[in-house]
C-alpha positions as CSV (number, residue, x, y, z in Angstrom):
1,M,27.6,-8.8,-11.6
2,K,26.2,-12.2,-10.5
3,N,23.9,-10.4,-8.2
4,R,22.8,-8.0,-10.9
5,W,22.0,-10.8,-13.3
6,L,20.2,-12.6,-10.5
7,Q,18.1,-9.5,-9.9
8,V,17.3,-9.2,-13.6
9,T,16.3,-12.8,-13.9
10,L,14.1,-12.7,-10.8
11,S,12.5,-9.5,-12.1
12,V,11.7,-11.1,-15.5
13,L,10.3,-14.2,-13.9
14,S,8.2,-12.3,-11.4
15,L,6.8,-10.0,-14.1
16,G,6.2,-13.0,-16.3
17,L,4.3,-14.7,-13.5
18,A,2.2,-11.6,-12.9
19,A,1.3,-11.3,-16.6
20,T,0.5,-15.1,-16.7
21,L,-1.8,-14.9,-13.7
22,V,-3.7,-11.9,-15.3
23,V,-3.9,-13.5,-18.8
24,F,-5.2,-16.8,-17.5
25,L,-7.4,-15.2,-14.8
26,P,-10.6,-16.2,-16.5
27,Q,-9.5,-19.9,-16.6
28,I,-8.3,-19.7,-13.0
29,V,-11.6,-18.3,-11.9
30,E,-13.6,-20.8,-13.8
31,T,-11.5,-23.7,-12.3
32,L,-12.0,-22.4,-8.8
33,T,-15.7,-21.4,-9.0
34,G,-17.0,-23.8,-11.6
35,K,-18.7,-21.0,-13.5
36,P,-17.6,-20.2,-17.1
37,V,-15.7,-16.9,-17.6
38,S,-14.3,-15.5,-20.8
39,W,-12.5,-12.5,-22.0
40,S,-15.4,-11.6,-24.2
41,A,-17.7,-11.5,-21.2
42,I,-15.2,-9.4,-19.3
43,G,-14.8,-7.1,-22.4
44,A,-18.6,-6.6,-22.4
45,E,-18.4,-5.3,-18.8
46,F,-15.6,-2.9,-19.9
47,A,-17.7,-1.7,-22.8
48,Q,-20.4,-0.4,-20.4
49,L,-17.9,2.1,-19.0
50,N,-18.6,5.7,-20.1
51,A,-16.5,8.9,-20.0
52,G,-18.1,10.1,-16.8
53,V,-17.2,6.9,-14.9
54,I,-13.7,6.9,-16.2
55,T,-13.2,10.5,-15.3
56,L,-14.5,9.9,-11.8
57,M,-12.1,7.0,-11.4
58,A,-9.2,9.1,-12.6
59,G,-10.2,11.9,-10.2
60,L,-10.3,9.7,-7.2
61,W,-7.0,8.1,-8.2
62,L,-5.3,11.6,-8.4
63,L,-6.9,12.6,-5.1
64,S,-5.6,9.4,-3.5
65,L,-2.0,10.2,-4.7
66,F,-2.3,13.7,-3.3
67,A,-3.6,12.4,0.0
68,Y,-0.6,10.2,0.4
69,T,1.8,13.1,-0.1
70,F,0.8,14.3,3.3
71,V,2.2,11.1,4.8
72,L,5.5,12.0,3.3
73,T,5.4,15.7,4.1
74,N,4.5,14.9,7.7
75,S,7.4,12.4,8.0
76,L,9.9,14.7,6.3
77,P,9.5,18.3,7.5
78,G,10.3,20.7,4.7
79,L,9.1,18.5,1.9
80,N,6.4,20.1,-0.2
81,N,3.4,18.3,-1.7
82,L,4.8,18.4,-5.3
83,Q,8.0,16.8,-4.1
84,G,6.0,14.2,-2.2
85,L,3.9,13.4,-5.2
86,T,7.1,12.9,-7.3
87,L,8.6,10.7,-4.6
88,N,5.4,8.6,-4.3
89,A,5.0,8.2,-8.1
90,A,8.6,7.3,-8.8
91,G,8.8,4.9,-5.9
92,S,5.5,3.2,-6.8
93,A,6.7,2.8,-10.4
94,V,9.8,1.0,-9.3
95,S,8.0,-1.2,-6.7
96,N,5.4,-2.1,-9.4
97,L,8.1,-3.4,-11.8
98,L,10.4,-5.3,-9.5
99,P,9.9,-8.0,-6.9
100,F,11.2,-6.7,-3.6
101,G,11.1,-3.3,-5.4
102,G,10.7,-1.5,-2.1
103,A,14.5,-1.6,-1.5
104,V,15.1,0.0,-4.9
105,G,12.4,2.5,-4.1
106,V,14.1,3.5,-0.9
107,A,17.4,4.0,-2.7
108,L,15.6,6.2,-5.2
109,T,13.9,8.2,-2.4
110,F,17.4,8.8,-0.9
111,G,18.8,10.0,-4.2
112,M,15.9,12.4,-4.9
113,C,15.7,13.8,-1.4
114,R,19.4,14.4,-1.2
115,G,19.1,16.2,-4.5
116,W,16.5,18.5,-2.9
117,G,18.9,19.3,-0.1
118,F,17.6,17.1,2.8
119,R,20.0,15.6,5.2
120,Y,20.8,11.9,5.3
121,R,19.4,11.4,8.9
122,A,16.2,13.3,8.1
123,I,15.6,10.9,5.1
124,V,16.3,7.9,7.2
125,V,13.8,9.0,9.8
126,S,11.2,9.8,7.1
127,T,11.6,6.3,5.6
128,L,11.2,4.6,9.0
129,V,8.2,6.6,10.0
130,S,6.3,6.3,6.7
131,G,7.1,2.6,6.7
132,I,5.8,2.1,10.2
133,W,2.6,3.9,9.4
134,N,2.0,1.9,6.3
135,T,2.7,-1.3,8.2
136,L,0.3,-0.4,11.1
137,F,-2.5,0.4,8.7
138,R,-1.8,-2.8,6.7
139,F,-2.5,-4.6,10.0
140,I,-5.6,-2.5,10.8
141,L,-7.3,-3.1,7.4
142,P,-8.1,-6.9,7.9
143,A,-9.6,-6.1,11.3
144,V,-11.8,-3.3,9.8
145,G,-12.9,-5.8,7.1
146,I,-13.8,-8.5,9.6
147,I,-15.7,-6.0,11.8
148,A,-17.6,-4.6,8.9
149,L,-18.8,-8.1,7.9
150,L,-19.6,-9.0,11.5
151,M,-21.6,-5.9,12.1
152,A,-23.5,-6.6,8.9
153,G,-24.4,-10.0,10.2
154,K,-22.4,-11.9,7.5
155,A,-20.8,-14.5,9.8
156,P,-21.8,-18.1,8.7
157,N,-22.4,-19.2,12.3
158,E,-21.9,-18.1,16.0
159,T,-18.5,-19.9,16.2
160,M,-17.2,-18.0,13.2
161,E,-18.6,-14.8,14.6
162,R,-16.8,-15.3,18.0
163,A,-13.6,-16.2,16.2
164,G,-13.9,-13.1,14.0
165,W,-14.4,-10.8,16.9
166,V,-11.5,-12.3,18.8
167,G,-9.2,-12.0,15.8
168,A,-10.2,-8.5,14.9
169,V,-9.9,-7.2,18.5
170,S,-6.6,-8.9,18.9
171,I,-5.2,-7.2,15.8
172,L,-6.4,-3.8,17.0
173,V,-5.0,-4.3,20.5
174,L,-1.6,-5.3,19.0
175,V,-1.6,-2.2,16.8
176,A,-2.6,-0.1,19.8
177,I,0.2,-1.5,21.9
178,V,2.8,-0.8,19.2
179,A,1.5,2.7,18.7
180,A,1.5,3.4,22.4
181,A,5.1,2.1,22.7
182,L,6.2,4.5,19.9
183,Y,4.6,7.4,21.8
184,W,5.0,6.7,25.6
185,D,8.2,5.8,27.4
186,R,6.5,3.5,29.9
187,A,4.7,1.5,27.2
188,A,7.9,1.2,25.3
189,S,9.7,-0.3,28.3
190,V,6.9,-2.8,28.9
191,L,6.9,-3.8,25.2
192,G,10.6,-4.2,25.3
193,R,10.4,-6.7,28.2
194,V,7.7,-8.6,26.3
195,L,9.9,-8.8,23.2
196,D,12.8,-10.1,25.1
197,A,10.6,-12.8,26.6
198,L,9.7,-14.1,23.2
199,P,11.5,-17.4,22.1
200,V,13.4,-15.6,19.3
201,R,17.1,-15.6,18.9
202,T,18.7,-12.5,17.5
203,K,22.2,-11.0,17.6
204,T,20.8,-7.9,19.2
205,P,18.1,-8.1,21.9
206,L,14.7,-7.2,20.4
207,S,14.2,-4.6,23.1
208,E,17.4,-2.8,22.0
209,S,16.4,-2.9,18.4
210,F,13.0,-1.5,19.2
211,A,14.5,1.2,21.5
212,K,16.8,2.3,18.6
213,L,13.9,2.4,16.2
214,R,11.9,4.4,18.7
215,G,14.7,6.8,19.4
216,D,15.1,7.5,15.7
217,T,11.5,8.2,15.2
218,A,10.2,9.6,18.5
219,G,10.3,13.2,17.5
220,I,8.3,12.9,14.4
221,V,5.8,10.4,15.8
222,R,5.0,12.5,18.9
223,S,4.5,15.7,17.0
224,R,3.0,14.5,13.7
225,W,1.1,11.4,14.4
226,P,-2.3,13.0,13.8
227,G,-1.3,14.2,10.3
228,L,0.3,10.9,9.5
229,S,-2.8,9.0,10.6
230,A,-5.3,11.3,8.9
231,S,-3.4,11.1,5.7
232,M,-3.4,7.3,5.7
233,V,-7.1,7.2,6.4
234,A,-7.8,9.6,3.5
235,F,-5.5,7.7,1.2
236,L,-7.1,4.3,1.9
237,G,-10.6,5.8,2.0
238,L,-10.1,7.2,-1.5
239,Q,-8.7,3.9,-2.8
240,W,-11.8,2.1,-1.3
241,A,-13.9,4.7,-3.2
242,I,-12.1,3.7,-6.4
243,M,-13.0,0.1,-5.8
244,V,-16.7,1.0,-5.1
245,V,-16.9,2.9,-8.4
246,C,-15.3,-0.1,-10.2
247,M,-17.9,-2.4,-8.6
248,Q,-20.8,-0.1,-9.4
249,A,-19.6,0.3,-13.0
250,T,-19.5,-3.5,-13.6
251,G,-22.6,-4.3,-11.5
252,A,-20.4,-6.1,-9.0
253,Y,-21.3,-4.1,-5.9
254,P,-22.1,-6.6,-3.1
255,G,-22.9,-4.2,-0.3
256,L,-21.1,-1.8,2.0
257,A,-19.6,-4.3,4.5
258,E,-18.6,-6.7,1.7
259,S,-16.9,-3.9,-0.3
260,I,-14.8,-3.0,2.7
261,A,-13.8,-6.6,3.2
262,V,-12.9,-7.0,-0.4
263,F,-10.8,-3.8,-0.3
264,A,-9.1,-4.9,2.9
265,L,-8.2,-8.3,1.3
266,S,-6.9,-6.5,-1.9
267,R,-4.5,-4.4,0.2
268,V,-3.2,-7.3,2.2
269,L,-2.5,-9.3,-1.0
270,T,-0.3,-6.5,-2.4
271,A,2.2,-7.8,0.2
272,A,2.6,-11.1,-1.7
273,L,6.2,-10.6,-2.8
274,I,6.2,-13.4,-5.4
275,T,5.1,-10.8,-7.9
276,P,5.7,-7.0,-7.9
277,S,3.1,-5.5,-5.5
278,G,1.2,-8.8,-5.6
279,A,0.0,-8.2,-9.2
280,G,-2.1,-11.1,-10.4
281,I,-2.5,-12.5,-6.9
282,M,-4.4,-9.4,-5.7
283,E,-6.8,-9.7,-8.7
284,G,-7.4,-13.4,-8.1
285,G,-8.2,-12.8,-4.4
286,V,-10.6,-10.0,-5.2
287,V,-12.5,-12.2,-7.7
288,L,-12.8,-15.2,-5.4
289,L,-14.1,-13.1,-2.5
290,L,-16.6,-11.3,-4.7
291,T,-17.9,-14.5,-6.2
292,Y,-18.2,-15.8,-2.6
293,F,-20.5,-12.9,-2.0
294,G,-22.6,-13.9,-4.9
295,V,-21.2,-11.6,-7.7
296,E,-21.1,-13.1,-11.2
297,P,-17.6,-14.1,-12.1
298,A,-17.4,-11.9,-15.2
299,A,-18.4,-8.8,-13.3
300,A,-16.1,-9.7,-10.4
301,T,-13.1,-10.3,-12.8
302,A,-13.8,-7.0,-14.6
303,T,-13.9,-5.2,-11.2
304,A,-10.6,-6.8,-10.1
305,L,-8.8,-5.8,-13.3
306,L,-10.2,-2.3,-13.3
307,F,-9.1,-1.8,-9.7
308,G,-5.7,-3.3,-10.5
309,F,-5.3,-0.8,-13.3
310,W,-5.9,2.2,-11.0
311,T,-3.8,1.0,-8.1
312,Y,-1.0,-0.7,-10.1
313,T,-0.7,-0.5,-13.8
314,V,-1.3,3.3,-14.3
315,E,1.2,4.1,-11.6
316,I,4.1,2.7,-13.8
317,P,3.9,5.3,-16.7
318,F,2.9,8.1,-14.3
319,G,5.9,7.3,-12.1
320,G,8.1,7.1,-15.2
321,L,7.0,10.6,-16.2
322,A,7.6,12.0,-12.7
323,L,11.0,10.4,-12.5
324,G,11.8,11.7,-16.0
325,A,10.7,15.3,-15.0
326,W,12.9,15.1,-11.9
327,A,15.9,13.9,-13.9
328,L,15.4,16.6,-16.5
329,L,15.2,19.4,-13.8
330,R,18.3,17.9,-12.1
331,R,20.3,18.1,-15.4
332,R,19.1,21.6,-16.0
333,N,20.2,22.7,-12.6
334,G,23.7,21.2,-13.0
335,G,23.1,17.8,-11.4
336,S,21.0,18.8,-8.4
337,P,17.6,20.3,-8.4
338,A,17.4,23.4,-6.2
339,A,16.1,22.7,-2.8
340,S,13.6,24.9,-1.1
341,P,15.0,27.2,1.6
342,E,13.1,25.3,4.3
343,S,14.4,21.9,3.1
344,T,18.0,22.9,3.1
345,T,17.9,23.6,6.8
346,T,15.7,20.8,7.9
347,K,17.2,18.5,10.5
348,A,15.8,15.2,11.8
349,P,15.2,15.0,15.6
350,Q,18.5,14.2,17.3
């Protein structure tokens, strides 16, 4: 009971902080940039939106949700796209409402997948694989943003340019090493020895932990990595397209390289666990980087809020509807929605 009340308290405080950051975003931006920003100016940017632009944003958002379902269907053989959409929507709604909501989202995923007839081990493997792919691409994004700026000649000086290339290449090499170790036995052995050489004390040797993770996921990774990767690229590409439309609609588009960098930063900041999905923090980071690129603060703030709506706010009611539909079908089917014939026989790699 104490833990439950602690979770409730932390959730309320976290949501309150997110709301406060958004409400006072104009004042925060004005303090950091020295340029006046008001809600009336931001509202004027919103007033310029027309039905065509809003429809385009909504269409890209729905396509991005559909693209991510292929990450789930590739990680859990037998899952169909409608089930994947339901899982993604419900999990996102929970994560967007609770700090550390990912754990609750995983529990919800287990409950829904078990109701569809999937075996426990298959769900565990799917959760691990989808989590690994999300983490790998979360690392790749900053490198892509840095490289885009460097190739566009946006480095302030040669020293910063060299540091940028070193940082970006180092990130990509690290991701490549991990990806290779997940796929090839020899690379896994080398990485295991490197992990054990690190000055980190754990109850279980890091090489053993990695070997267990690899053993659990090897079958899916080896056979389905192209689909997983293509799905993540499509998902992130569509989210970037949403941001570009938001920028164009508010007159805040700073250029191709800059838009990629801003998008990469926005996705990294969603990992700020102090608020659910980094809400409030993500918007602030986007505004500051856009203003650094010369965008007017009011337009930058409107862009950040619009993008936050399509990647955070709207997912809450949509996920609630998806979860409600799943619960209703479960009740109608006597407590467990009927699983598809393929899903009831699906086994995770042993």
